[in-house]
C-alpha positions as CSV (number, residue, x, y, z in Angstrom):
1,M,-49.2,-19.2,-70.2
2,D,-45.8,-20.1,-72.2
3,D,-44.7,-16.4,-72.0
4,W,-44.1,-16.0,-68.7
5,Q,-42.3,-19.4,-68.1
6,K,-40.4,-17.9,-71.5
7,D,-39.5,-14.9,-69.9
8,W,-39.0,-16.4,-66.3
9,W,-35.9,-18.5,-67.9
10,Q,-35.0,-15.7,-70.2
11,Q,-34.6,-13.3,-67.0
12,L,-32.6,-16.9,-65.3
13,E,-29.9,-16.4,-68.2
14,K,-29.4,-13.0,-67.9
15,T,-29.1,-13.2,-64.0
16,T,-27.0,-16.5,-64.3
17,V,-24.8,-14.2,-67.0
18,S,-24.7,-11.4,-64.7
19,I,-23.4,-13.1,-61.8
20,E,-20.6,-15.1,-64.4
21,K,-19.2,-11.5,-65.4
22,F,-19.2,-10.8,-61.7
23,F,-17.3,-13.4,-60.7
24,Q,-14.9,-13.0,-63.8
25,D,-14.7,-9.4,-62.8
26,I,-13.6,-10.3,-59.3
27,N,-11.7,-13.0,-60.4
28,E,-9.7,-10.3,-63.0
29,A,-9.6,-7.6,-60.0
30,V,-8.0,-10.2,-57.5
31,E,-5.4,-11.2,-60.6
32,S,-4.7,-7.3,-61.0
33,F,-4.4,-6.7,-57.2
34,T,-2.3,-9.8,-56.7
35,E,0.2,-8.8,-59.6
36,E,0.2,-5.2,-58.2
37,V,1.3,-6.2,-54.7
38,T,3.8,-8.8,-56.1
39,D,5.4,-5.9,-58.3
40,A,5.3,-3.6,-55.0
41,F,6.9,-6.5,-52.9
42,E,9.4,-6.8,-55.6
43,E,10.4,-3.3,-55.6
44,L,10.2,-3.2,-51.8
45,G,12.6,-6.3,-51.7
46,E,14.9,-4.7,-54.5
47,H,14.9,-1.3,-52.7
48,L,15.5,-2.7,-49.2
49,Q,18.7,-4.8,-50.7
50,D,20.0,-2.0,-52.5
51,T,19.8,0.0,-49.6
52,L,21.2,-2.8,-47.2
53,V,23.9,-3.4,-49.2
54,T,25.1,0.0,-49.5
55,E,24.5,0.9,-45.8
56,L,26.8,-2.6,-45.1
57,D,29.6,-1.4,-47.3
58,T,29.5,1.8,-46.0
59,F,29.5,1.0,-42.2
60,V,32.4,-1.9,-43.1
61,D,34.2,1.1,-45.0
62,D,33.9,3.5,-42.0
63,F,35.1,0.4,-39.3
64,I,38.0,0.2,-41.6
65,D,38.7,3.6,-41.8
66,F,38.3,4.0,-38.0
67,V,40.3,0.6,-37.2
68,S,43.3,2.2,-39.9
69,E,43.3,5.7,-37.7
70,T,43.1,4.2,-34.3
71,R,45.4,1.5,-34.4
72,V,48.9,2.8,-33.9
73,E,47.2,4.5,-30.6
74,F,45.6,1.0,-30.3
75,E,48.9,-1.1,-30.3
76,S,50.7,1.9,-28.3
77,S,48.0,1.8,-25.6
78,L,48.3,-2.1,-25.9
79,W,52.3,-2.3,-25.6
80,E,51.7,0.1,-22.5
81,D,49.0,-2.3,-20.9
82,L,51.4,-5.0,-21.4
83,E,54.5,-3.5,-19.7
84,N,52.5,-2.6,-16.9
85,L,51.4,-6.6,-16.5
86,V,54.8,-7.4,-16.2
87,D,56.1,-4.5,-14.3
88,D,58.1,-6.7,-11.5
89,S,58.5,-3.6,-9.2
90,D,56.6,-5.4,-6.5
91,F,59.6,-8.1,-7.0
92,V,62.4,-5.9,-6.4
93,D,64.5,-8.3,-4.6
94,V,64.7,-11.4,-6.1
95,S,67.5,-13.9,-5.4
96,L,68.6,-17.3,-6.1
97,E,68.6,-20.4,-2.8
98,T,70.2,-23.5,-3.5
99,P,68.8,-26.4,-1.7
100,S,71.3,-27.8,0.9
101,E,71.1,-30.7,3.6
102,D,70.0,-28.1,6.3
103,N,67.8,-26.3,3.7
104,H,65.1,-28.1,1.4
105,A,67.2,-31.2,1.7
106,A,64.5,-33.2,-0.2
107,C,65.1,-31.1,-3.0
108,L,68.6,-31.7,-3.9
109,G,68.9,-32.8,-7.5
110,C,65.3,-32.1,-8.2
111,R,64.4,-30.9,-12.0
112,H,61.3,-28.9,-10.4
113,Y,63.4,-26.9,-8.1
114,H,62.6,-23.1,-8.6
115,G,64.3,-21.7,-5.5
116,Q,63.8,-18.0,-6.2
117,A,63.0,-16.1,-3.4
118,Y,61.2,-12.8,-3.9
119,N,61.4,-10.4,-1.3
120,G,62.8,-12.9,0.7
121,Q,59.9,-15.2,0.1
122,I,61.1,-18.5,-1.4
123,L,59.3,-20.1,-4.1
124,V,60.5,-23.9,-4.0
125,C,58.4,-25.3,-6.7
126,A,55.1,-25.0,-8.2
127,M,54.0,-28.7,-6.4
128,H,55.1,-27.3,-3.1
129,P,55.6,-23.9,-2.7
130,Y,56.8,-23.9,0.3
131,G,58.8,-26.9,0.4
132,V,58.1,-30.5,2.0
133,E,58.1,-31.0,5.7
134,D,60.2,-34.0,5.9
135,N,63.3,-35.3,3.5
136,Y,61.4,-37.3,0.9
137,C,59.5,-35.7,-1.7
138,P,56.8,-37.6,-3.8
139,D,57.2,-35.2,-6.8
140,W,60.7,-35.7,-7.1
141,E,62.6,-36.2,-10.2
142,A,66.3,-36.1,-11.3
């Protein structure tokens, strides 16, 4: 009778040892897998970093070359555009009108008086482009 109990305990011990070995093997496999995945990601990260730095350097160099090559053309074009902006062909006839008792009397001696006429249209000042209606200007300054 003792033999079956002894056999049963021995089988239970073998099963326990087998299960422990199984879990150790799984643990080692997981550790190995984790190390391999970590190494692979590190290698991938290094590769991406090297590639990214190389590509970025190439892009910057190409951009600098492009800017250097087209700088003269760009500056020339920019100056032409600026010259077109200040083209005063619309204001061919520019004349100065001084204020008098009959014409813009409120502007006599005012520091803001502009008094230039562009193609016959006078700009009295920035605050009152067409002048004031009466003989007193609220913005008059000596």
